[in-house]
N, C-alpha and C positions, 0 to 999 in steps of 0.2 A: 638268300637274296630276296625271294618273294615276300618273306616275313618282314624284312626291313622296309621294303617298298610299301607294304600294307600299313605299317606303323606310320610312315611318312604321310600317307593318304589320310590317316585318322587324326593328324595333328590339327589343332584349332586354326593354325595359319592357312593350311591347304583347304580345309573344309570351309573356313571363313571366306576365302577367295572365291570358291565355287558358289557359296551362298550369295555373295555380293554380285557375281556375274548373273546368276539365275534370277536373283531378286530384281536387279536393275532392268533386265529384259522383260520380266513378267509383270512388274508393278503397274505399268500403264494399262495393261489389259484387264487386270483385276480391279483396279481402283479408279480408273479414269474412263476407259472405253466402256466398262461395265460398272455397276455400283455394288460395292461390298458392304454388307450389313453384318456386324458381328455382335452376338449376344453372349453373355456369360463369361467375359474376359476376367471378371473378378474371381471366377472359380479356378483360374489358373495361377493367380498371383501367389498363393500360399502353398502350392504343391512342392513337394521335395524334388530335387533335381535327378532323381533316379527311381526306378521301380514304379513308374507310372505308365499305364497302358491306355491309350486313347482308342476307343472302338467307334467306328463310324460307318454310315452307309457310303456308297461309292457311286460316282457318276462319270468321272473321266479317269484316264490312266494317270495323268500328271498334274492337271490343274488343281485338283483337290489337295494333294500333298503340298504343292508349292504354296498354296494359300495358307495352309496350316503353318508352314515354316515362317511365312511372313508374320502371321499372328503371334507365334511363339517368340519371335525376335522382338516384336513390338512390345509384348508383355514384359520381356526382360529389361526393356528400357522404361518400364512403368507406365506404358500407355494403357488406357482403360476403355476407350470408346472408338476403336478402329485403328487403322494404320497411321493416318496422318502423313506427314512428310517422312519418307523412309530413311532417315539418318541412322536408324537402327542397323542398317546394312554395313555401317562403318565398323561395328564390332558385334556381329550376330551371335545369337545363342545357338550353338552347334551340337549340344548334347541331345540330339534327336535322331532316332532311327525309324525307318518305316518298312513294313513288310511289303514285298513286291514279287510278282511272278518272275522266275529266273529267265524264262524265254522272252518276256517283255523287255527286260533290262539289257538284253544282249542284241537287240534288233538293229540299232544304228548308233552313230556317234553321239547324238543328243541323249539317248537313253543311257548310254555308257557313262557319259559325263554326269548325268543326274544321279546315277547309281553311286557315284563317289560322294554325293551329299549325304549318304547314310542308308542306302538300301540294304535290307536283309533279304537276300534272294532265296526264295523257297520254290519247291516244285509244286505246280498247281494241282489242286485236288480235282478240279473239274474239267480242265482242258489241257491238251498237249498238242502243239502244232496244228491247231484247228480241229482236232478230233476229240470227241467227248471221252473222258477217262474218269473213272472213280478210283482214286488212289487211297490207300490207307495212310494214316499220319506217319510222316517220315521223322524218326527220332532225331536225326541230324538237324532238321529244320527247327524243332522245338528247342534244341540245345543252343542254336544261334540266337533265338529270341530270348532265351533265358540269360545268356551272356550279355545281350544288349540291355536288358532290363536292369542289370547290376550297376550300370553307370549312366543310363539314359532314360529319356522319355521315348516310348515306342508307339508308333501309329500302326493300327491294323484295321483291315476291312473284313469283318467276319464272313461276309457273303462271298468274297473272292471274285466278284464279278460286278460289272456296272449295271446289270439287269435289276430293276427295282423288285423288291419283295422276293428275291431268290432266297432259298433256305440258307441259314447260317451254317458254318462249318464247326464241327465238334472240337476241332483242334484249338480254336480260340478259347472255348470254355475249359478245355483240358489244361491249357497254360495258366488260365486264371486260377483254377482249382489247385494246381500243383505249386505255383510260385507266388500266389497271393499278392499281386500288385494292387495299387490303387487303380481303379477302373473308372475312366471318365468317358461317358457317352457323348457323341457328337452327332448332330443332325445337320446335314447340308441340303441345299436345294438351289436350283437355278443354273448349276454348272452344265447340265446336259443341254440346256437351252442356249447357253452362251457359247459353248465350245464344241468342237467335234469330239469323237470318242476318245482320242488320245489326249485332248485338252491342250493342243498346241496351235490350233487354228480357230479363228472366230467363226461362229455359226449365226449368231444373232447379237449384234452390238446393242448396248443400252440395257442389258438384262440385269435383274437384281440377283446378286449372289448372296445367299444367306448361309451363315455358319453359326450354329448354336452349341455352346459348350454347357452341358448340364452339370449339376453337382455330382461328385463321385458317388458311385453306387454303393449301397449298403449290402454287401454280399455275405451270405453264409457259405463259407468255403467248404463246409462239410456236406453241402447239398450235392446232388448228382450232377454230372456233366450236362445232362439234358435240361435240368432245372436252371442251371447257371446260364446255359445258352439261351433258354427262353427269356430269362430276365434281361440279358444283353440285347436280344432282338427287339424286345418290347421297348427298351430304353432308346434305341436308335430308330424307333418308329418304323421297323421293317417286319413286324410280326403280322400274323393273319388279322389280328384286331385292327391294326392300322390300314391294312390292305382293304378291308371291308368298308372303311370310312373314306376311301379315296374316290376322287371324282370319276375315274375310269370305271369303277365298280357301279356307281350311280347311273352312269350312262348306259352300261350294259343292262341294268335292271329296267330302265326306261325303254330301251330298245325292245325288250320282251313284251 
């Protein structure tokens, strides 16, 4: 019975309805209350419909992913320069999964509903119920992501936290090395300023939300996990190199 129910949830009709509801509710906050600027949409147009892994920095629990879903749907309707009028929600592109912490997706009705839009729930490496934990990679989690890549685009946040310049998780690089997906780096900014940490309430209206899709990475899959992770972190501009270029670092130096 549970298997049948899961299959029903995965149908395009059910997922499309969830996308439409979430999309209609979220569109004004993303594109009217705030200003969305998208670069690199042309890098998405020719991608295959499966085995594509989007790696991105992370600023809110939900607003980041919701914005990605809007953009992917817009691209499927051949839009090239932003969202425009959201008629793409009439028949959304639903072959998308995203990696999310299991505990986050079980907290309330809204998170449970959004989980039905394509969450791949995994056990957090860094935190559990507010307590710092350092877990080893769970093989069942990697299998979930592997299965999802076989038929979908998958979004993951290598840092597993909204804290900027946090170290990346080796699990992301392990999946890249083992399953060899096309890896598309994404750099986002402005979401932390516009929304609260969950990404469901406004913090500062009129903010510029920036999403940049870079060209797929040229990866040597025979490289070590550490080398692949370093390449990914540099591509999403969360490596030490980019941290030292940041304004906060400059202010720290001036304070000294």
